[in-house]
PDB file of N, CA, C and O in Angstrom, chain B, residues numbered from 101:
ATOM      1  N   ARG B 101      95.064  -2.905 150.010  1.00  0.00           N
ATOM      2  CA  ARG B 101      95.453  -2.284 151.225  1.00  0.00           C
ATOM      3  C   ARG B 101      95.315  -0.693 150.963  1.00  0.00           C
ATOM      4  O   ARG B 101      95.472  -0.182 149.854  1.00  0.00           O
ATOM      5  N   ILE B 102      95.013  -0.014 152.096  1.00  0.00           N
ATOM      6  CA  ILE B 102      94.746   1.413 152.058  1.00  0.00           C
ATOM      7  C   ILE B 102      95.639   1.997 153.044  1.00  0.00           C
ATOM      8  O   ILE B 102      95.561   1.619 154.213  1.00  0.00           O
ATOM      9  N   GLU B 103      96.497   2.901 152.684  1.00  0.00           N
ATOM     10  CA  GLU B 103      97.540   3.517 153.648  1.00  0.00           C
ATOM     11  C   GLU B 103      97.070   4.944 153.854  1.00  0.00           C
ATOM     12  O   GLU B 103      96.784   5.688 152.916  1.00  0.00           O
ATOM     13  N   PHE B 104      97.006   5.289 155.154  1.00  0.00           N
ATOM     14  CA  PHE B 104      96.692   6.640 155.543  1.00  0.00           C
ATOM     15  C   PHE B 104      97.915   7.322 156.183  1.00  0.00           C
ATOM     16  O   PHE B 104      98.462   6.763 157.134  1.00  0.00           O
ATOM     17  N   LYS B 105      98.382   8.511 155.714  1.00  0.00           N
ATOM     18  CA  LYS B 105      99.453   9.189 156.372  1.00  0.00           C
ATOM     19  C   LYS B 105      98.771  10.632 156.804  1.00  0.00           C
ATOM     20  O   LYS B 105      98.310  11.472 156.031  1.00  0.00           O
ATOM     21  N   GLU B 106      98.830  10.690 158.177  1.00  0.00           N
ATOM     22  CA  GLU B 106      98.232  11.784 158.698  1.00  0.00           C
ATOM     23  C   GLU B 106      99.254  12.955 159.141  1.00  0.00           C
ATOM     24  O   GLU B 106     100.404  12.656 159.461  1.00  0.00           O
ATOM     25  N   GLY B 107      98.858  14.142 159.150  1.00  0.00           N
ATOM     26  CA  GLY B 107      99.844  15.112 159.374  1.00  0.00           C
ATOM     27  C   GLY B 107      99.298  16.458 158.944  1.00  0.00           C
ATOM     28  O   GLY B 107      98.087  16.663 159.026  1.00  0.00           O
ATOM     29  N   ILE B 108     100.156  17.419 158.474  1.00  0.00           N
ATOM     30  CA  ILE B 108      99.926  18.627 157.790  1.00  0.00           C
ATOM     31  C   ILE B 108      99.098  18.249 156.545  1.00  0.00           C
ATOM     32  O   ILE B 108      98.004  18.795 156.406  1.00  0.00           O
ATOM     33  N   TYR B 109      99.533  17.354 155.620  1.00  0.00           N
ATOM     34  CA  TYR B 109      99.013  16.923 154.455  1.00  0.00           C
ATOM     35  C   TYR B 109      98.502  15.489 154.546  1.00  0.00           C
ATOM     36  O   TYR B 109      99.321  14.571 154.531  1.00  0.00           O
ATOM     37  N   THR B 110      97.275  15.259 154.635  1.00  0.00           N
ATOM     38  CA  THR B 110      96.787  13.972 154.790  1.00  0.00           C
ATOM     39  C   THR B 110      96.891  13.295 153.452  1.00  0.00           C
ATOM     40  O   THR B 110      96.452  13.837 152.437  1.00  0.00           O
ATOM     41  N   ARG B 111      97.533  11.985 153.441  1.00  0.00           N
ATOM     42  CA  ARG B 111      97.512  11.325 152.129  1.00  0.00           C
ATOM     43  C   ARG B 111      96.874  10.004 152.401  1.00  0.00           C
ATOM     44  O   ARG B 111      96.976   9.429 153.484  1.00  0.00           O
ATOM     45  N   ARG B 112      96.156   9.509 151.286  1.00  0.00           N
ATOM     46  CA  ARG B 112      95.502   8.291 151.372  1.00  0.00           C
ATOM     47  C   ARG B 112      95.740   7.495 150.083  1.00  0.00           C
ATOM     48  O   ARG B 112      95.348   7.904 148.991  1.00  0.00           O
ATOM     49  N   VAL B 113      96.354   6.418 150.244  1.00  0.00           N
ATOM     50  CA  VAL B 113      96.625   5.601 148.939  1.00  0.00           C
ATOM     51  C   VAL B 113      96.255   4.237 148.854  1.00  0.00           C
ATOM     52  O   VAL B 113      96.621   3.403 149.682  1.00  0.00           O
ATOM     53  N   LEU B 114      95.517   3.981 147.846  1.00  0.00           N
ATOM     54  CA  LEU B 114      95.059   2.572 147.675  1.00  0.00           C
ATOM     55  C   LEU B 114      96.037   1.762 146.828  1.00  0.00           C
ATOM     56  O   LEU B 114      96.501   2.208 145.779  1.00  0.00           O
ATOM     57  N   TYR B 115      96.362   0.446 147.363  1.00  0.00           N
ATOM     58  CA  TYR B 115      97.502  -0.419 146.919  1.00  0.00           C
ATOM     59  C   TYR B 115      96.736  -1.775 146.485  1.00  0.00           C
ATOM     60  O   TYR B 115      95.789  -2.268 147.098  1.00  0.00           O
ATOM     61  N   LEU B 116      97.280  -2.241 145.402  1.00  0.00           N
ATOM     62  CA  LEU B 116      96.950  -3.623 145.019  1.00  0.00           C
ATOM     63  C   LEU B 116      98.064  -4.542 145.403  1.00  0.00           C
ATOM     64  O   LEU B 116      99.157  -4.414 144.852  1.00  0.00           O
ATOM     65  N   GLU B 117      97.848  -5.532 146.385  1.00  0.00           N
ATOM     66  CA  GLU B 117      98.887  -6.450 146.861  1.00  0.00           C
ATOM     67  C   GLU B 117      98.814  -7.611 146.130  1.00  0.00           C
ATOM     68  O   GLU B 117      97.727  -8.180 146.032  1.00  0.00           O
ATOM     69  N   ILE B 118      99.998  -8.143 145.493  1.00  0.00           N
ATOM     70  CA  ILE B 118      99.999  -9.346 144.724  1.00  0.00           C
ATOM     71  C   ILE B 118     100.965 -10.262 145.398  1.00  0.00           C
ATOM     72  O   ILE B 118     102.097  -9.878 145.689  1.00  0.00           O
ATOM     73  N   ARG B 119     100.562 -11.392 145.633  1.00  0.00           N
ATOM     74  CA  ARG B 119     101.618 -12.352 146.504  1.00  0.00           C
ATOM     75  C   ARG B 119     102.869 -12.624 145.686  1.00  0.00           C
ATOM     76  O   ARG B 119     102.878 -12.994 144.512  1.00  0.00           O
ATOM     77  N   GLY B 120     104.050 -12.366 146.552  1.00  0.00           N
ATOM     78  CA  GLY B 120     105.174 -12.609 145.944  1.00  0.00           C
ATOM     79  C   GLY B 120     105.847 -11.370 144.998  1.00  0.00           C
ATOM     80  O   GLY B 120     106.995 -11.372 144.554  1.00  0.00           O
ATOM     81  N   GLN B 121     104.851 -10.336 144.813  1.00  0.00           N
ATOM     82  CA  GLN B 121     105.208  -9.285 144.019  1.00  0.00           C
ATOM     83  C   GLN B 121     105.256  -7.864 144.574  1.00  0.00           C
ATOM     84  O   GLN B 121     105.793  -6.916 144.000  1.00  0.00           O
ATOM     85  N   GLY B 122     104.637  -7.822 145.752  1.00  0.00           N
ATOM     86  CA  GLY B 122     104.654  -6.494 146.472  1.00  0.00           C
ATOM     87  C   GLY B 122     103.373  -5.851 146.262  1.00  0.00           C
ATOM     88  O   GLY B 122     102.371  -6.407 145.811  1.00  0.00           O
ATOM     89  N   ALA B 123     103.484  -4.558 146.644  1.00  0.00           N
ATOM     90  CA  ALA B 123     102.254  -3.793 146.487  1.00  0.00           C
ATOM     91  C   ALA B 123     102.343  -2.781 145.367  1.00  0.00           C
ATOM     92  O   ALA B 123     103.477  -2.355 145.149  1.00  0.00           O
ATOM     93  N   ILE B 124     101.299  -2.289 144.571  1.00  0.00           N
ATOM     94  CA  ILE B 124     101.375  -1.521 143.532  1.00  0.00           C
ATOM     95  C   ILE B 124     100.207  -0.404 143.894  1.00  0.00           C
ATOM     96  O   ILE B 124      99.016  -0.636 144.105  1.00  0.00           O
ATOM     97  N   PRO B 125     100.893   0.887 143.906  1.00  0.00           N
ATOM     98  CA  PRO B 125      99.829   1.930 144.216  1.00  0.00           C
ATOM     99  C   PRO B 125      98.882   2.237 143.094  1.00  0.00           C
ATOM    100  O   PRO B 125      99.294   2.387 141.944  1.00  0.00           O
ATOM    101  N   LEU B 126      97.607   2.331 143.423  1.00  0.00           N
ATOM    102  CA  LEU B 126      96.711   2.518 142.308  1.00  0.00           C
ATOM    103  C   LEU B 126      96.043   3.778 142.236  1.00  0.00           C
ATOM    104  O   LEU B 126      95.230   3.995 141.337  1.00  0.00           O
ATOM    105  N   THR B 127      96.369   4.781 143.270  1.00  0.00           N
ATOM    106  CA  THR B 127      95.921   6.145 143.304  1.00  0.00           C
ATOM    107  C   THR B 127      97.148   7.033 143.301  1.00  0.00           C
ATOM    108  O   THR B 127      98.225   6.709 143.803  1.00  0.00           O
ATOM    109  N   ARG B 128      96.900   8.148 142.711  1.00  0.00           N
ATOM    110  CA  ARG B 128      98.084   9.056 142.601  1.00  0.00           C
ATOM    111  C   ARG B 128      98.243   9.712 144.016  1.00  0.00           C
ATOM    112  O   ARG B 128      97.240   9.930 144.695  1.00  0.00           O
ATOM    113  N   THR B 129      99.471  10.020 144.452  1.00  0.00           N
ATOM    114  CA  THR B 129      99.596  10.705 145.811  1.00  0.00           C
ATOM    115  C   THR B 129      99.017  12.178 145.807  1.00  0.00           C
ATOM    116  O   THR B 129      98.819  12.759 146.874  1.00  0.00           O
ATOM    117  N   ASP B 130      98.755  12.759 144.610  1.00  0.00           N
ATOM    118  CA  ASP B 130      98.133  14.247 144.652  1.00  0.00           C
ATOM    119  C   ASP B 130      96.613  14.055 144.654  1.00  0.00           C
ATOM    120  O   ASP B 130      95.970  15.086 144.849  1.00  0.00           O
ATOM    121  N   GLU B 131      95.899  12.891 144.468  1.00  0.00           N
ATOM    122  CA  GLU B 131      94.535  12.676 144.812  1.00  0.00           C
ATOM    123  C   GLU B 131      94.263  12.826 146.193  1.00  0.00           C
ATOM    124  O   GLU B 131      94.891  12.169 147.022  1.00  0.00           O
ATOM    125  N   ASN B 132      93.374  13.641 146.515  1.00  0.00           N
ATOM    126  CA  ASN B 132      92.824  13.698 147.800  1.00  0.00           C
ATOM    127  C   ASN B 132      91.487  13.016 147.912  1.00  0.00           C
ATOM    128  O   ASN B 132      90.478  13.717 147.835  1.00  0.00           O
ATOM    129  N   LEU B 133      91.395  11.886 148.062  1.00  0.00           N
ATOM    130  CA  LEU B 133      90.243  10.963 148.095  1.00  0.00           C
ATOM    131  C   LEU B 133      89.790  10.890 149.643  1.00  0.00           C
ATOM    132  O   LEU B 133      90.560  10.828 150.602  1.00  0.00           O
ATOM    133  N   THR B 134      88.429  10.911 149.684  1.00  0.00           N
ATOM    134  CA  THR B 134      87.836  10.485 151.045  1.00  0.00           C
ATOM    135  C   THR B 134      87.892   9.039 151.148  1.00  0.00           C
ATOM    136  O   THR B 134      87.955   8.280 150.180  1.00  0.00           O
ATOM    137  N   PRO B 135      87.864   8.673 152.447  1.00  0.00           N
ATOM    138  CA  PRO B 135      87.791   7.273 152.644  1.00  0.00           C
ATOM    139  C   PRO B 135      86.794   6.460 152.013  1.00  0.00           C
ATOM    140  O   PRO B 135      87.063   5.340 151.579  1.00  0.00           O
ATOM    141  N   ARG B 136      85.486   7.050 151.931  1.00  0.00           N
ATOM    142  CA  ARG B 136      84.366   6.465 150.900  1.00  0.00           C
ATOM    143  C   ARG B 136      84.649   6.445 149.591  1.00  0.00           C
ATOM    144  O   ARG B 136      84.089   5.543 148.968  1.00  0.00           O
ATOM    145  N   GLU B 137      85.440   7.260 148.903  1.00  0.00           N
ATOM    146  CA  GLU B 137      85.805   7.307 147.467  1.00  0.00           C
ATOM    147  C   GLU B 137      86.798   6.190 147.308  1.00  0.00           C
ATOM    148  O   GLU B 137      86.787   5.473 146.308  1.00  0.00           O
ATOM    149  N   ILE B 138      87.726   6.026 148.369  1.00  0.00           N
ATOM    150  CA  ILE B 138      88.640   4.971 148.200  1.00  0.00           C
ATOM    151  C   ILE B 138      88.035   3.635 148.228  1.00  0.00           C
ATOM    152  O   ILE B 138      88.370   2.767 147.422  1.00  0.00           O
ATOM    153  N   GLU B 139      87.095   3.439 149.198  1.00  0.00           N
ATOM    154  CA  GLU B 139      86.297   2.268 149.282  1.00  0.00           C
ATOM    155  C   GLU B 139      85.547   1.895 148.020  1.00  0.00           C
ATOM    156  O   GLU B 139      85.523   0.761 147.540  1.00  0.00           O
ATOM    157  N   GLN B 140      84.919   2.997 147.515  1.00  0.00           N
ATOM    158  CA  GLN B 140      84.255   2.566 146.184  1.00  0.00           C
ATOM    159  C   GLN B 140      85.077   2.212 145.032  1.00  0.00           C
ATOM    160  O   GLN B 140      84.655   1.378 144.231  1.00  0.00           O
ATOM    161  N   LYS B 141      86.363   2.845 144.855  1.00  0.00           N
ATOM    162  CA  LYS B 141      87.335   2.580 143.824  1.00  0.00           C
ATOM    163  C   LYS B 141      87.922   0.947 144.154  1.00  0.00           C
ATOM    164  O   LYS B 141      88.228   0.228 143.202  1.00  0.00           O
ATOM    165  N   ALA B 142      88.020   0.550 145.295  1.00  0.00           N
ATOM    166  CA  ALA B 142      88.516  -0.679 145.600  1.00  0.00           C
ATOM    167  C   ALA B 142      87.490  -1.609 145.436  1.00  0.00           C
ATOM    168  O   ALA B 142      87.848  -2.705 145.005  1.00  0.00           O
ATOM    169  N   ALA B 143      86.140  -1.427 145.704  1.00  0.00           N
ATOM    170  CA  ALA B 143      85.111  -2.355 145.309  1.00  0.00           C
ATOM    171  C   ALA B 143      84.864  -2.479 143.766  1.00  0.00           C
ATOM    172  O   ALA B 143      84.519  -3.549 143.263  1.00  0.00           O
ATOM    173  N   ALA B 144      85.034  -1.466 143.124  1.00  0.00           N
ATOM    174  CA  ALA B 144      84.783  -1.527 141.639  1.00  0.00           C
ATOM    175  C   ALA B 144      85.984  -2.267 141.030  1.00  0.00           C
ATOM    176  O   ALA B 144      85.800  -3.023 140.076  1.00  0.00           O
ATOM    177  N   LEU B 145      87.182  -2.079 141.540  1.00  0.00           N
ATOM    178  CA  LEU B 145      88.347  -2.759 140.934  1.00  0.00           C
ATOM    179  C   LEU B 145      88.186  -4.245 141.308  1.00  0.00           C
ATOM    180  O   LEU B 145      88.420  -5.057 140.413  1.00  0.00           O
ATOM    181  N   ALA B 146      87.811  -4.706 142.532  1.00  0.00           N
ATOM    182  CA  ALA B 146      87.593  -5.970 142.978  1.00  0.00           C
ATOM    183  C   ALA B 146      86.554  -6.659 142.090  1.00  0.00           C
ATOM    184  O   ALA B 146      86.692  -7.845 141.790  1.00  0.00           O
ATOM    185  N   TYR B 147      85.518  -5.932 141.668  1.00  0.00           N
ATOM    186  CA  TYR B 147      84.297  -6.526 141.022  1.00  0.00           C
ATOM    187  C   TYR B 147      84.739  -6.769 139.659  1.00  0.00           C
ATOM    188  O   TYR B 147      84.354  -7.772 139.058  1.00  0.00           O
ATOM    189  N   PHE B 148      85.691  -5.733 139.015  1.00  0.00           N
ATOM    190  CA  PHE B 148      86.061  -5.935 137.688  1.00  0.00           C
ATOM    191  C   PHE B 148      87.136  -7.141 137.464  1.00  0.00           C
ATOM    192  O   PHE B 148      87.220  -7.825 136.444  1.00  0.00           O
ATOM    193  N   LEU B 149      87.935  -7.256 138.628  1.00  0.00           N
ATOM    194  CA  LEU B 149      88.876  -8.302 138.551  1.00  0.00           C
ATOM    195  C   LEU B 149      88.308  -9.656 139.068  1.00  0.00           C
ATOM    196  O   LEU B 149      88.982 -10.682 138.983  1.00  0.00           O
ATOM    197  N   ARG B 150      87.255  -9.645 139.521  1.00  0.00           N
ATOM    198  CA  ARG B 150      86.586 -10.785 140.041  1.00  0.00           C
ATOM    199  C   ARG B 150      87.350 -11.493 141.261  1.00  0.00           C
ATOM    200  O   ARG B 150      87.505 -12.707 141.397  1.00  0.00           O
ATOM    201  N   VAL B 151      87.761 -10.553 142.057  1.00  0.00           N
ATOM    202  CA  VAL B 151      88.773 -11.090 143.344  1.00  0.00           C
ATOM    203  C   VAL B 151      87.905 -10.591 144.428  1.00  0.00           C
ATOM    204  O   VAL B 151      87.131  -9.649 144.257  1.00  0.00           O
ATOM    205  N   PRO B 152      88.050 -11.296 145.671  1.00  0.00           N
ATOM    206  CA  PRO B 152      87.450 -10.757 146.881  1.00  0.00           C
ATOM    207  C   PRO B 152      88.255  -9.701 147.514  1.00  0.00           C
ATOM    208  O   PRO B 152      89.468  -9.621 147.319  1.00  0.00           O
ATOM    209  N   ILE B 153      87.596  -8.878 148.278  1.00  0.00           N
ATOM    210  CA  ILE B 153      88.271  -7.853 149.082  1.00  0.00           C
ATOM    211  C   ILE B 153      88.609  -8.405 150.447  1.00  0.00           C
ATOM    212  O   ILE B 153      87.697  -8.808 151.170  1.00  0.00           O
ATOM    213  N   GLU B 154      89.865  -8.446 150.838  1.00  0.00           N
ATOM    214  CA  GLU B 154      90.374  -8.944 152.145  1.00  0.00           C
ATOM    215  C   GLU B 154      90.536  -7.886 153.200  1.00  0.00           C
ATOM    216  O   GLU B 154      91.290  -6.933 153.007  1.00  0.00           O
ATOM    217  N   VAL B 155      89.863  -8.023 154.288  1.00  0.00           N
ATOM    218  CA  VAL B 155      89.985  -7.075 155.404  1.00  0.00           C
ATOM    219  C   VAL B 155      90.866  -7.663 156.480  1.00  0.00           C
ATOM    220  O   VAL B 155      90.637  -8.782 156.939  1.00  0.00           O
ATOM    221  N   PHE B 156      91.857  -6.924 156.875  1.00  0.00           N
ATOM    222  CA  PHE B 156      92.777  -7.346 157.811  1.00  0.00           C
ATOM    223  C   PHE B 156      92.503  -6.598 159.190  1.00  0.00           C
ATOM    224  O   PHE B 156      93.213  -6.828 160.169  1.00  0.00           O
TER     225      PHE B 156
END
């Protein structure tokens, strides 16, 4: 899951969601990543873990 907080300080956070365990943030809140960089990180992690990326 990718969460966007818009406002004076834009924040984007990439989360790993585990069924029954909740969401784990994978990026630091002080990292100001572009949507493209977040997408690349998510794809690399999914490839490493051999799990699909789900789009909602």
